[in-house]
C-alpha positions in Angstrom: -12.0 8.1 14.4 -11.8 5.1 16.7 -8.2 4.7 18.2 -8.3 1.0 17.6 -9.2 1.4 13.9 -6.4 4.1 13.5 -3.9 1.8 15.2 -4.8 -1.1 13.0 -4.5 1.0 9.8 -1.2 2.4 11.0 0.2 -1.1 11.6 -1.1 -2.3 8.3 0.5 0.7 6.5 3.9 0.1 8.3 3.8 -3.6 7.4 3.0 -2.9 3.8 5.7 -0.3 3.6 8.3 -2.7 5.1 7.3 -5.5 2.8 7.3 -3.2 -0.3 10.7 -1.8 0.7 12.2 -5.3 1.0 10.7 -6.2 -2.4 12.2 -3.2 -4.1 15.6 -4.0 -2.6 15.4 -7.6 -3.9 14.1 -6.5 -7.3 16.9 -3.9 -7.7 19.6 -6.5 -7.0 18.1 -9.1 -9.4 19.3 -9.8 -12.9 15.8 -9.3 -14.5 15.6 -7.2 -17.7 14.9 -3.5 -17.1 11.5 -3.6 -18.8 10.3 -6.3 -16.3 11.5 -4.3 -13.4 9.7 -1.2 -14.6 6.5 -3.2 -15.3 6.5 -4.7 -11.8 7.1 -1.3 -10.3 4.2 0.2 -12.1 1.9 -2.7 -11.1 2.9 -2.3 -7.4 2.4 1.5 -7.5 -1.0 1.2 -9.3 -2.1 -1.4 -6.7 -0.9 0.8 -3.9 -2.7 3.9 -5.2 -5.9 1.9 -5.7 -5.6 0.5 -2.1 -5.1 4.0 -0.7 -8.2 5.3 -2.6 -10.4 2.5 -1.4 -9.2 3.0 2.2 -9.9 6.7 2.1 -13.3 6.2 0.5 -14.2 3.7 3.2 -13.0 6.0 6.0 -15.0 8.8 4.5 -18.1 6.6 4.4 -17.6 5.6 8.0 -17.4 9.2 9.1 -20.5 10.1 7.1 -22.5 7.2 8.6 -21.3 8.0 12.1 -20.1 4.5 12.9 
């Protein structure tokens, strides 16, 4: 894998992780009902899993094509 691509993905992952951590911290301290907190957490987790799947699929396609 290209080092530049790997570095970019690593920085993207770290940025998303920091932003998600801050969001979880803010959400935990809010006075929203528990059901809203759970729903938001499930949406974020689902989006994250879908994003990881798409990234892995694209990386696999890049390896197969030899780009």
